[in-house]
N, C-alpha and C positions, 0 to 999 in steps of 0.2 A: 734253759733247763738247769736246775740247781740240785746237786747231789750231796748226800752225806756219805762219806767213804770211811768205813770202820776198818781199822788196820793196826797192827803193831808198827812202830816207827823206830828208826835208828835212834839210839844205839842198841835197841833190842837185838839179841843174837839169833835172828831168824832170817832166812832168805825172803820171807814174805814182806818184811820191812823194806828190804832192798827192792823187791818187786814193786811195791807201792810208790816209792820215791822215784824209781826209774820211769814209771808210767805217768807220774804226775804232770810233767809238761805237756804230754800228748792229750791228757784228759782236760787240762786247763785250756787247751786250744779249742776244745769243742763244747765245754760246759763250765759252769761255776761249781767249784768243788770245795767242801769243807772236810778236813781230816778229823776224824773222831778217834780217840784213843783212851784207854783206861790206865795207861802208863803214868807214873808220877813225873817222869822226866823224858825229854826228847831233845834232839840236836837243835841248838838255837837257830841255826841257819834256815831251818824249815819254816820258822815264823815269817821270814821274808818272802817265802814262795807261796804260802797258802795260809788260810785261816785254820787254826787248830783248836778243837774243842775237847776238853777233858770230860769224861763221863764215868759214872759208876752205875752198874746195872740197876741197883736199887734206888738210885737218885739221879734221874735224868730230867733235863729241861725239856719238857714235852712241847711247849710253844716253839722253842728253838729247833727241835727235831722236826716238827711239822712245817717249819718255815721253808723246807726244801721239797722238791717234787718227788724224790725217791731216795731210799737208803740202800747202800750196797755193802754187804758184809763179807769180809775175807775170813774164811774158816779153814783152819788147818788142824793138825793132829796133836798139837802141844797145848795142854790145858793152861799153862802159864800165860800164853799169849792169846788164846782164843776162847776161853770159857766165858769171859765177860761179854765178848762180841756175840757169841751164840745166845747167851741169855737175853740180850736186847733184841736179837733177831726174832725171838719168840714173842716179843711184845709189840714189835713194829714190823709188819711184813715188808720185805724188800727183795732184792736180787742177792743170791748167795754165790760167791766165787768159791768153789770147792777145790781147795789145794791138795786134798788127800781124799781118796775114796774109802779107805778104812779108818775109822775114827774111834777105835776102842781106847787109844791113849788119851784122847780128848775127854771122853765121857767117863771112863774109868777114873782118870785123874780128878775130874771135876766132882763127881759124886762121892768117891771114896776118900780122896785126899783133901779137897777144898771144903766140901760140905760135910764130910764125915757122915754121909747119908747112905748107908748100905742098903736100906730097904727100898729107896727110890731107884737106885741103880738096878737092883734085882727086878723091880716092877717094870722098868723100862725094857729090860732084856726080855721079860716075859711078854710084854706087849707086842714086841716085834718077832720073837722067835718061839713063843709058846712055852710048853713045859721043858723042852730041851734048853731053851734060853735061860729059864729060871734055874735049872740045875747047874749049868756051867757058870752062871753069874754067882751063885752061892759058893761054888768051888773057888772061883777067882777071888771073891771078896774074902774068903778064908785063907788066901795065899797058896792054894793048892795047884794053881796053874799060872802061866805067864800071859801077859798081854798079847805077845806075838802068837800064842797058840789060839787066841780068840779072834784075832783081827780079821783073818780071811773068811772064816765061816760066820762070824757074827760082827759085821763091820759097823753097825748102827748108823749107816749113811742116811737112812730115812729120817732119823731123829734130828740130824743137822739141817734137814730141809723142811721140817714142819713150819708152815707159814710162809715159805718162800714163794715169791711171785715169778721167779725165773732162776735159772742155774747156769753158771759158767764153769766149764771144765777144761782141762789142758791136755787131755789125751783122748784119742778116739775110742779106746776101750772104756774109759769113764763115760764118754758121751753115749755109747751104746747101752751101758748099764743104767745110767740115770734116765735115759729116754724110756727104757722098758719099765722102770719102777715108778715113774713120776708122770703126772699130768701137766707138769709145768713146762713152759718154754725152756729149751736147753740149748746152749751155745757151746760149740767146741771152738776154741781159739788157742793156737800154740802159745806157750808161756813166753811173755816178752822179756827182753833184756836190753839194757842200755849199754852198747859196746863202748870200750875204752877208745881214747883218741889214737890216731895213727902214730903220733909221737910216742905214746906210752907203749903201744904194741911193738913199735920198733925197738924199744929198750928191752922188752921181754924177749923178743926174737934174738937179739944179740946175745943175751945171757945164755940162751939155749945153744946157740951156735958155738959158744966157747967150750961146750962139752965138758962141764965140770966132772971130775972123777972123785970118788965112785959115783955111778949114776944115781940120781936122787929120785926115789919113789915117794909120792905123796898120797895121803888119805886125809880127808878133812870133813867136818860137819858134826852133827849130833850122832855120835857113834854108838848106836844101840846094838843089840844082838844081831839084827838083820844086816849090819854093815860088814859082817864076815871077817872080822879081825883074826879070829881063830884060824880060819883057812889061809888067810894071807901070811900069817906067821909060820904056819906049818909049811906052806909052799916055799918060803924063803929058807927055812931050815933044811929042806930037802934039795935045794938048788945047788948043783955042783959049782956053779959060777957065782955064788953068793958074795964072794969078796969084792965083786965089781959093783955092788949096790949098797945103798943105805936107805932105810925107810924112815920117813918123817911123818908123824901122826899129829894132826892139829884138831883141836876141838874137845869138848867134854865127852868122856867115855862112860858108858852105862855102868860098867863094873871095872874101875881102873885097877883094883888089886888083882883081879883075875887076869887082866892083860899083862900086868907086871909078872905074875907067876908064869904065864905062857912064855914071855920073853926070856925069863931065866931058864925055864924048862927046856926051851929050844936052843939055849946057848947063843942068843942073839943080842946080848947087851951091847956089844961093840958096834952093831950096825943098825939099831933101832933107837930113834929119838922120839920121846913122847912130850909134846910141847904144851898140850892143853889149848885154851883159847888164846888167840893172838889178835892184836888190834889191826895189824896191816897184813891180812892174809894174802893179798895179791903180791906183795913184796916177797913173802915167804915161799910161795909156790912158783915164782917167776922162772927159776932155774931148774924146774923139775924136768926130768927126762920122760916120765910116764906117771900117770895117776891111776889109782884103783878106786872106782866109784861103784862098788858092789852093793846090791840091795836084794836080800832074799830072806824072808818073803818081802816083796814090794808091797807098799801100802796103797798102791794105785796112783802114785804121784808122778808128775813130770819133775825134772830135776833142775833146780836153779844152779846147783853145784856143777852139773854137766855144762850148762850154758857158760858158766864162769870159766870152766876149763877150756871150752871152745874159744872163748874170748882170748885166752892165752895161747891157743893153738897147741895145747898139750895133748899128746896121744893118751887115750884113756881106755882102760878095760872096764866093761860094764857087764852086769849079769844079764843073760839072755832071757828076760822075763818082763812082763808088763810093758810100760812105755819104752823101756830101753830096748826091748826086742824089736820095736818098730823102727829103730834108727838104722840108717844105711850101713851096710857092712864095710863100706870104704871110709867111714867116719869114726868108727869105734872098733875095738877088739872085743869079741864076745867071750864071756866065761859062762859055761853051762853049769846050771845048779847042781847037777849030779857028777860033775867032773871039775870042781872048783880048783883043787890043788894042782891037778894036772894042767889045766888051762892057764892058770896064773904062771906056773913055771914056764910053759911054752911061750907065753907072751913076753916074759922077761928075757928069755933066750933069743927071741926074735929081735929084741932091741939090740942085742950084742951082734947078731949075725947080719942084720939088714936095717940099720938105724934110719936110712932114708925112707924106706917103705913105711916104717912106723910114724915118721915125721909127717908123711902125706895124710895120715889119718887126722892129725890135728889141723892141718890146713883145710881139709874138706869140712871138718866140723866148724871151723871159723866161717867158711863160706855159707853153710847152712844157717848159722846164727845170724849173719848179716842179711840174709834174704828172706828168712821165714819167721824170725822172732823179733820183729821190730815193735817198739811201743806204739808207733803210729798205726800199724795194722791192727793191733789189739784194740786200741781205743776206738777205731772205726767200727770194728765188729761189735764191740760192747754198745756203742751208740745206736746201732741198728736194733739191738735186743731190747733196749729200754722202752721204746713206745709199744713194742709187741707185748712185753711183760705187763705194762700198765693196761693195755687194751684187754688182755686176757685175764686180768686179776679177778673179776667176778667168777669166771668159770673155774679158775685155779682154786679159789677159796671154796667153792661148792664141792669140787672133786676131792679136795683135801679133807673137807668135812666128811664126805662119804667114806673115805679111807679110814678116818679116825672112828667113825661110828661103827663100822664093821669090825675093826680091830678091838676097840674097847668093849663092845658088847660081847665079843667072844671071850674076853677076859672076865668081865664082871657078871655075865649071865650065861654060864656054860650050859644051863638047861635049855636055853633057846638056841644055842649055837648048833646043837645037833639037828635042829629042825630047819636050819638055814635062815633064821630070822635076821641075823646081822647082815648077811649078804643081801637079803631082800631090802632092808632099809637102805643099804648103800646103793643098790640099783635104783631105788626110787629117787634118791637125791641126784644120782648121775643122770637120770632121765629128764631132769628139769633144766639141764644145761646143754648147749650145743656141743657136738663132738668135732674134733679137729686135731691136727698135729702141728704144733708150733715150734718144733725143734729145728735147729739149723746148724750145719757145720761151717765154721768160718774158714 
């Protein structure tokens, strides 16, 4: 079996690049893999591990692409990394690995920023969400509402899956959602992570045992509005024991000037450090006493950042929502969306009153990482999906066509829609293919 694997690659600043490189040895043990990327540059050492093909969506070597048995597309919510991959997935059907369930950032960014094509964005929203979708898309394109306000109600997940032969998701909630909305084979497999060596973990553990003062709190990643920096800063400002802590923020911030204003407004300049992107994040967070990995609203993703924190065995506070809500209560500390400031303060106070109990959260998380998130388990589950997706591809294509006929006729022929003709055409197409359920939880 030969696979085309479409993905961002290091040094791209995304956990999906880390995901693909961690998974690569396990994939290569089972199949022949070519990595495809639209990046101009990637780490030289990758060339020694795998064949790498550079592509542009508008200029692809079709003979080279068809030389493999199947293409697999990693699609996430950042248009900088995934719009080219999505474009090609529309031209060449394959398996989609869906890293986020809500994809407004991807498609809003692609249509409005990359293509400057307001009309097509509005048209796509109307295709999937009718007149309500059209109105909210017009408002968004005019700058009258935020991406976050659209993401949950208008996720555009189906647009990412058009043409897909199968889908892989990393949360049980995403599995249930995609299974309900799609005729494609769907696989749930826990997000994989390549753990660090015993020696490296030992160094990290020793740094934490030294109990540096003040206690270091870390927040990192792409820090958009849903990462709750405003609530974190407010909680610190209201914490009577705040002199015992310092907050270190790593990664690009959606609105850095607003965050700086909040820091000044809460008089936190002496205890908050904003570092931006750092090359060696593992070194920077190794001595952290606690991490804040909040996401509200969540975009339906599993968290590579959380797995990284568990690799370090760092105790973590997470929002009690989405995938994070499914985590064991003895592996994380929950922050309720309607009580963020209160719960953050209580979590930090528990670090001072019972540090051993908080440390056990990180140890439990590391155990979960080592037993449930291995690359070998993921590659085995994916290998089982591939023949199923190929076998089901004629049925998948027919049912996708039925969906598209019904949706597009309702848009283009509203006079017929009231008479039920689009649904009738879709039912005729569906009647020509056998029924069945090809979904599986790994």
